[in-house]
C-alpha positions in Angstrom: 269.0 54.3 205.5 266.0 53.8 203.1 264.9 57.4 202.6 267.4 58.7 200.1 265.6 58.1 196.8 268.7 59.1 194.8 270.6 56.1 196.0 270.8 53.0 193.8 268.5 50.2 194.8 271.4 47.8 195.4 272.7 50.2 198.1 269.2 50.3 199.7 269.1 46.5 199.6 272.5 46.2 201.2 271.3 48.4 204.1 268.3 46.1 204.5 270.8 43.2 204.9 272.8 45.1 207.4 269.7 45.0 209.6 269.8 41.2 209.3 273.5 40.9 209.8 273.5 39.6 213.3 272.3 36.1 214.3 270.4 37.3 217.3 268.4 39.8 215.2 267.5 37.0 212.8 266.4 35.0 215.8 264.2 37.8 217.0 262.7 38.1 213.6 262.1 34.3 213.5 260.3 34.5 216.9 258.1 37.3 215.6 257.4 35.6 212.4 256.2 32.4 214.2 254.3 34.1 216.9 250.7 33.0 217.1 249.6 36.5 217.8 250.6 39.4 215.6 252.3 41.1 218.5 254.9 39.6 220.9 255.6 41.2 224.3 259.2 41.9 225.2 259.0 39.4 228.0 258.2 36.7 225.5 261.1 37.8 223.3 263.4 37.7 226.3 262.3 34.1 227.1 262.5 32.9 223.5 266.0 34.3 222.8 267.6 34.0 226.2 269.1 37.5 225.8 269.6 40.0 228.6 267.1 42.8 228.5 269.8 45.4 227.5 271.1 43.3 224.7 267.6 42.6 223.4 266.8 46.3 223.6 269.8 47.1 221.4 268.9 44.6 218.8 265.3 45.7 218.7 266.5 49.3 218.2 268.5 48.2 215.2 265.6 46.3 213.8 263.4 49.4 214.3 265.9 51.6 212.7 266.0 49.4 209.6 262.2 49.3 209.7 261.9 45.6 210.0 259.8 45.7 213.2 257.4 48.0 214.8 256.7 48.5 218.5 253.5 49.4 220.4 253.4 50.4 224.0 250.3 49.6 226.2 250.8 50.9 229.7 254.2 49.6 230.8 254.3 46.7 228.3 255.9 47.0 224.9 255.1 44.5 222.1 256.8 44.0 218.8 255.6 42.8 215.4 257.1 42.4 212.0 256.7 45.7 210.1 255.9 43.8 206.9 254.8 40.3 206.3 257.5 40.0 203.6 260.1 39.9 206.3 258.7 36.4 207.2 258.8 35.5 203.5 262.4 36.6 203.4 263.3 34.4 206.4 261.5 31.4 204.7 263.4 31.9 201.4 266.7 32.2 203.3 266.0 29.0 205.1 265.1 27.2 201.9 268.2 28.6 200.1 270.5 27.5 203.0 268.9 24.0 202.9 269.7 23.7 199.2 273.2 24.9 199.8 273.7 22.4 202.6 272.3 19.6 200.4 274.7 20.5 197.6 277.6 20.5 200.1 276.5 17.1 201.4 276.4 15.7 197.9 279.9 17.0 197.2 281.2 15.5 200.4 279.7 12.1 199.5 281.2 12.3 196.1 284.6 13.2 197.6 284.4 10.3 200.0 283.9 8.0 197.0 287.1 9.1 195.3 290.1 6.8 195.4 292.6 7.6 198.1 295.7 9.5 197.2 298.7 7.8 198.7 300.9 9.7 201.0 304.4 10.3 199.6 307.0 8.3 201.4 309.1 10.4 203.7 312.5 11.2 202.3 315.5 11.2 204.6 316.9 14.3 202.8 314.5 17.2 202.0 316.6 18.0 198.9 316.0 14.4 197.6 312.4 15.3 196.7 312.5 15.9 192.9 310.7 19.0 191.5 310.3 20.6 188.1 312.8 19.4 185.5 314.7 17.3 188.0 311.5 15.3 188.6 311.1 14.7 184.9 314.7 13.6 184.6 314.3 11.3 187.6 311.1 9.8 186.2 312.8 9.2 182.8 315.6 7.3 184.5 313.2 5.0 186.4 
């Protein structure tokens, strides 16, 4: 994934985003990024995400493969942490970017709501009576 030095950087970046390409993996990373301790036990991740153990295990495996998290086993307990603090930075930047996108969308919706209404065309009894193209111009000129 990240080990082939001959690959262009944009391909390596795309692989990084593949690791983030599932909402539950993003949620796991958010839980790890906001954990008061550096490490979070699997039991806490299960509780925070509401996932079944097998599903969480699959998502954690993907995050490990993409080197976004690391695991440490102590006895029969496994804990996870972000592999790099920049992962939390990436999540913060993504949240800020999405906030700006949503604000822009909201402004566009407000602007659209302020536009004058476009009247609905009256229903014609005959579908062929609706003028188009040159016929519309001729019809408008006669009116």
